[in-house]
N, C-alpha and C positions, 0 to 999 in steps of 0.2 A: 466305905465299900469300894472295891476295885471296879473300874470301868470294864464293860464287856467289849473287847477289841474287835467287834464285828466290822469287817471291811478295812481294818487298819493293818498296814504292812510295814510301817516305819518302826523298827525295833527300838531305837533310842527314844522315840515318842512314847511307845508303850511303857518303857521303864520309867521315864520321867513322870508320866501321868499316873503311875502306879496301876496300870491296867493289868488284868489277869493275863499271865503268861505261862503257857505250858512249856516247861524247860526242855529244850532240845539241844542244849549246849554240850551234853555228854557225847554227842556224835562228832564234834569238831576235831578231837584228836584222831579219830579213825580216818576221817577224810584227809587230814593233814599227812598222816603216815601212809595212806594207801597209794597216792599218786600226786604228781605235781600238776598234771593237767587232767581235769575231771569233767565228765559229762554225767549229769544226774537227771533222770527223766521221771516225771510224775504227771498225772492228769491235771487238767486245768483246775484252778481254785483248790489246790492242795497244800498251800503254804510255802511254795517255792520262793516267792518274792520276800516273804518275811525271813526265811532262813538265809537267803543271800544278804539281806540287810543286817542280819545278825553277824554273819561273817565279816561284813564291811566294818561294823563297829568293833569287832574283835581284833582285826588285823591292821586297821588304819594307824599309821605312825602318829598322826595328829591326835589320836584318841588314846594313846598309850597310857597317859596319866589319868584317864577317865575309867580305867579298868574296874575299880571298885564301884564307882558310881553306876556304871552300865551293867556290871555282871555280879555285883555282890549278892551272896546268898545262893547263886546258881552253881550247878555242877562244875562248870569250867573255871569258876573262881577258886574252887577248892583244888582243881587239878589243871592249872594253866599249862600251855605248851610253850616251848622256847620261842616260837615265832609270833607270839602275841605282840601287837603293836609294832611290827617290823616293816610294813609295806606302805607304799603309796598305792591306793586302791583306785583303779580306773573301772568305772561301772557303765555298762550299756544296758538299756532296756528296750527291747524291740517290739513290745506290745503296742506302742503308740505309732509305729510306722504305718503310713497309709498304704494299704495293699492294692489299691486300684492301679491297673497296669500303667496308665499314663502318669501316675504320680509317684510310683513306688521308689524309683531311683533317687529322685530329688528329696523325697521324704527320708529315705535312708541316709543320704549324705547329711541332711540337716540334723538328724538324730545323732549320728556319730560325731559330727563336728561340734554340736552343742555339748555333748558329754565331754569331749576333749577340752572345750573352753571352760567348762565348770571345773575340770581337773586342774587346769593351769591357774585358775583363780583360787581354788582351794589350797593348792600347794605353793602359792607364789613366794612364800617366805623361805622355802627350801629348794626352789628351782632357781636357775640362773636369772639374774635381773632382767635380761633381755628376752626371756622365754616367750612372752606375749608378742613381742615384735617379730621374733623369728617365725611365728606361726601365721603371720598376716597373709603371706603369699599363697598359702594352702588352706585358708580358713574355711572354705566351703567344698573341699574335695576330700571325701572321707579317707580313702586309702593313702593319699599323699599326706594328709594331716596326721594320720596315725604313724606313718613312717617318721615324719619330722618330730613328732612328740617323743617317740622312742629314742631317737638320736639325742634329743635334749636331755632326757632322763639318764641316758648312758653317761653323761658328764657328771652326774651326782653319785654319792655313795649309796643311793637307795635302789631297791628293786621294786618292780610293779607286780601287783596282784590284779589280773583282769577278771572281772565278773560280768557275765552276760546272762541277763534274765530273759526268759521266753525267746530264746534264739530263733525259734522256728515259727513264731506266732504269725507274722505277716506273710511268710512264705507259704505256710499251710493254707491261709485264707486265699492267697493268690492261686495256689494249686487247685483249690476247690472250685474256682471260677474260670480260670484260664490256664490250662495245662501247658500250652506252648509258651506263655509268658513265664511260667514257673521254670521251665527248662532253660530259657534264656537267662534267667536269674542265677541258676545254679551250675550251668555248664559252660564250657568254652571260656570266653572272656567276660562272662557275666560279673557284674559288680559285687554280688554277694560272694561268689567264688573267689574273686580277687581279694576281698576283705580277709577271708580265711587264709589265703596265701600269705598275706602280710603278717597275720598273727603267727603263722607257723615260722616264718623267717625270723620273727622277733623272739622266738623261744629256742631256736636251735643253734644260733651263732655262739662262738666262745664268749663267755662272760655276758650272755644275753640279758638285757635289762628286764625282760618279762620272765619272772621266775615261776609264777603260778597262775593257773587259770581255772575258773569254776564256771561251767556252762549249764544252764537249766533249759528245759523244754519239755515237750509232750512226747515226741517220737524221734527215733534216729533217722527218719526218712530224709530230711533236708541235709543233715550232716553227711549221710551216705552219698548223697548226690554231689556234694562238694568235696568228697573224701580225698581226692588227690591233692586238693588244696589244703586240707587240714585233716590229718590222720593220726594225730598224736594224743588225742583225748581218750582216756580210759573210761568206758561206760561202767559205772558202779551201781546201776539202777536196780539190779536184782541180787545184790549182795545181801545175805541173810542178816548180817549185822546192822543193816540200814533199813530194815523192813518198815519201821515206824519212825524213821528220821524226820519224815513229814507226815502230817495227819495225826489223829488222836487215837490212842489205844482206849479200850473200854475203861481201864483204870484211870486214864487221864480224864475221860468224860465223867466218870463217877465222882472223882475228886472235885471237879469243877461244879457239878450239880450240888454236891454237899456244901460247898462253900457258899453258893448263892442261895441255897435253901436257908442256911443259918443267917446270912447277911441281910436278906431281903424280908423274910417272913411272909412272902406272898404265895408260896408253893401250895397248890391244891392237890398235888400228886406226890407219892413217895418217889424217891430216887429210882427205885426198881421199876416203878410204873413208867417213869419218863424214859428210862433206858429201853424198856420194852416198846414204847411208842417210836423212839428214834431208830432203833436197830434195823427194822425192815426197810427203812427209807434212806439211811445215811451210812450204814455200816457194811462190813463184810469184805473189805478190800484186803488183799494179801499180795505182797510184792516180792516174795521169795519162796521158792518151791519147798524149802525145808522148814517153813514157818506155818504150814497149812493148819497144823493142829494147835497152834498157839493163838493168842489174842488177835482178833481181826482189827483192822484199822478203820476208823470213822473218817468221813470227809470233814475236815475242820471247818470249812466255810459254812457248811450246812448246819453243823452243831452250833456254831456261834449265831447263825441266823435264827435258829429255833430258840436258843436261850435268850437272845435279845428280845424277840417277840413275846416269849413266855413271861419274862419279867415285866416288860412294858405293859402287858395286859393283865397284870396281877394274877398270874397263874392260869391263863387261858392257852390251850394248845392252838397254834396257828391254823387257820382254815386252809391256808396254802402251805403245805409242808415243804415245798421245794423253793429255794431261793430263786427269784426270777432271773438273777444274773447267771445262775448255773444253767437254767434253761436256755439262755442265749448262747452259752458256751457249747451246750449239747447240739444246738442248731449248727454251729460251726463244724462240729465233729461229723454230724450227719452229712454235711456237704462234701466232706472228704471221701466218704464211702458213697460215691455217686450212684444215683438211681439208674437202673438199666431200663431200656425201652422194652425189652422182653423180660420175662421172669427167668433170668439167667443164673449163673453159678453163684454170684454174690447174693442174690435174693434167696437162693436155696440155702445158703449158709445161714443167713439171718433167720429164715423160716425154721431151720433146724434148731437154732439157738433159742428162739422164742418158744418152740414147742417142748424142748427138753431142758432148757436152762443151762445147757453145757455143750462143750465141744472138745475135741481132742486134736492137738497138734504140738509140734516142738517149737518153742518160742525162738524166733530168729532175732538176734541182737542187732543185726545190721541189714538193711535192705533199701534199695533205691526205688524211685518212681517206676522204672521199667519193670521192677520185680513184683508189682502189685497185681499183676495178672495171675500170679501164683496164689492159690487159695490159702496156703499156710502163712504167707506174708500178709495177706489181707487180715487174717485172724490175729497175727502178731500186732498189726496196727490197731485193731480193736482193743487188744490188751493194753497197749501203751496209752490209748485214749481214755482208759478207765472203763471201757464197756465190757471187758472180761477181766477176770482175776484168777489167781491160783486158788484151787479148791479141790473138793472131792466129789465123786459121783455117788449115786445111791448105794453102790457096793463098796464104797470106801477107797476107791482107786483115784489117783491124781487125775484131775481134769481141769479145763478152764471153764469157769462158771460165771453166770451173770451175778454181779455182786449184790444188788439190792433192787428195790422196786422202782426207784428213780431211774435207774438205767434200763430196767425192763420196759418202762413206759417209753423210753427213747427208742428202743428197738421196735416196739409195737407201732409207734408213730411212723418210723421208716417203713415198716412192713405194710402198714395200711396204704401208704403212698405207692408202694410197689404194686399192691393189689389194684388200686384205683387206676394206675397207669397201664398195667398189663391187661386187666379184665374190663376196664372201662365202665365200672358201675358208679352210681351216685346215690346217696341216701337223701331222703327228705329231712332236712334239718329240723323243721318244726315238729314233725311227727316223732323224730328221734328224741327230741327234748321231752316230749310228753311221756314217752316210754321210759326215758331215764328217770323221770320223776316217780313213776310207778315202781321202778327197780330200787331206787334209793330209799324212798319213804313209805312204800306200801307193800313191800315183800313180794312183788310180782316180777319175776324174771322171764316168765314164759311168753308174755306179749313181746318183749324185746327180742327173744330168740326167734319167735315166729316171724317177726318183721325182717330181721337180718337174713333169715333163711329164704324169705320170699324175694328179697333183693338179689341174693346170690343165684337163685333159681332162674330169675328173669334175665340174667346176663349170659348171652350166648358165648361170649369169649371165654367164660370160665370152663367150657368143655375142653379147652386145651390142656387142662391140668389134671386130667384123669389119673395119670401115673402117680401124682402126689395127692390124691383125693383126701385121704384122712388127715394128713399133715396140713394140707391147704385149708380144709374146713376148720380144723382146730385153731390154726394160726390166725385165720380170719376173725373168728369169734374173740379170741384172746386180744387181738389188736384193737377191737372195738371196746371190749370191756376195760382195757387199760386207759382208754381216753378219759374215763370218768375219774376225777380226783377224789371222789367219795369212797373209793375202794383201793385196796391192794389186790391186784389180780395175779393169781399164781397158776402155773401148770405143774403137774407132777408133785403136788403137795402131799407129804406122807401122812397117812391116816390109817391106823390099825393094820400096820404091816403091808399096806397097799399105797397106791399113789393116785390121787384124784386127777381127772382130766383138767377140770377148771375149778378154782376155788376163789371166791370173792370175799375178802375180809374188809369190813367197814372201817372207816377212819373217822376220828373226831366223835361227834355226838350221834353219828349214824348207827342204826340198830339192826339192820338186816344183813345177814351173811348167807352165802350161797355155795352149795356144792353142785356141780354140773357134770354128769357122767355122759360123755359123748362117744357114740359108736358109729362106725361107717361101714357100709356095704358097697361093693361095686354096683354100677347102675343096672347090670343085668342079673343081680342076685335074686333068688326066689323069695317068696314071702316067708318061707320057713327059716331062711337065714336071718331075715329082719327080726323075726320073732325070737330066734335064738340069741341074737345080739341084745334084744330088749331084756330078755330074762337074765342074761349075764350081767347087764348093767344094773338091774334091780338088786341082784345078789351083792354086787360090789357096793352099791349105795348103802345097803343095810349094814355092811361092815363099817363103812366110813362114818355113818351117823352114830355108831356105837362107840367110836373112839373116845376113851375117857379124857384124854388131854384136850381134845377139841370141845367136848362138852363142858369141861371145867373152865375153859377159856370163855366160852359163850356165857356160862353162868356168872363168871366174875365180871364180865363187861356188859352183861344184860343184853346180849345179842339174841335175836331170833334166827335160828338156822333153817333155811329153806333148801329144797332139793329139786333137781330136774333131771330126768332121764331123756336123752335125745338120741335118736337113731336116724341117720341119713342113708338113703339109697341113691348113690350118685350125688346129684345136687338137690334131690328132693327130700324134704323133711317128712319122714314116715311116722316117727313116734315123738311125742312131746308130752310127758306126764310127770 
């Protein structure tokens, strides 16, 4: 049986150990023909490192004769390109650079110089004999070392293919903690900016030894800030032909599940059931506007995490559906979209996305730190970080949508912190845990709703949000429901040609599902309006619970469906039934 390559990014090791490999080599010719200097962006944990290592194994001149061993049976083996095995590959990986302000430059220099030293050792037989000696004087100064190395390689008949993995990793972390330090890094005479200056110089001279470059990262933010130092890379990130160049299509996931079902004999679910379990949490990414109606893309790390745990537990669905490593990465992302001291424009954008699941803007392929005050650029950053993706709204028109529940929970965590900071409320952790227990195991959502409503009503600062009353209340409840990993919490879930305000779908062995219809009246509304809203909510609820698809799903999974009609007048809970 093939090993499950969860956490493995070394392509050659995957092939040697006969691990399961989803063939992405068909994309190599497209990249090769599209441009010499490439930037390709994808969210964290989306297979960028593995793909770069695949390119390394393919283009490395020292591995030219290992082509069949490394690529036999794959698409590229049947359709090789003329440049296979033609380059000396110089790889940099910036994920390990220490992002602390006081350490970042030394750490970067060490990272670059160590990579150069590995390059010299690896290619010692085809470099000049005195190459190592020539490097001694600049062995710990990254930009000088890079210049010296390029001059040495220029004396050989070979060209260099430079590959940079996670080019913006440490810079993004620094940006999230110290914006001034980030600016020093990427502007003026900053060492990172100078590094890209050197790279550009080494690609534009006549007979330049650096012939190709492939750069991966999360967003164009950092490269835009060093743009005058490096403006030659072509961003291929939203090319339709490359939509699933990284990540798994549903066909990929299905084939993988079928293989391990047959190979292990431990599956307690059908492949279709497992696809249905994974889809809401791992799927629904789309990276090209004209691929919206085609197969969506799964996060590959999370699929392998699920499969690894499912097989290891002899067919048990993991209690924790989200890889803890991905949660750590989301925390880094959250830090980039900094919390505001007041409930400002960024918080309003997040509130709208949480409440509607969508937003509208034109994706900006290039923007710098100074441009993040523009709302469209902020939303573009959310797209690149994997927090929004290409999709359709309820009327079938293009929009940017929240891809899945894992991301939705991240938004809600951010939003809850916004609420806590702006309105200053705190919940009783012990009491909340008791109410969660009732919600998850006993079918009681009303106690939870009543408590959260009381906390909101007691907070005087919340009066400042009257203009956003309905959205604020709805977003606040959703942000709290999303905190519980026993549910998938949705807003605007379609049911019988309508859209529920809040829908809680149980995960794992949990058995209680909920539809909550939430109405809001201004604080000065008369009793008659409260009653009218109540009656409208009851009528809508009757339609939702009659939805045949929802009822079929509940019957199939043995869920008990509960309902709640909720009406607020200002910040006071007037109806709960």
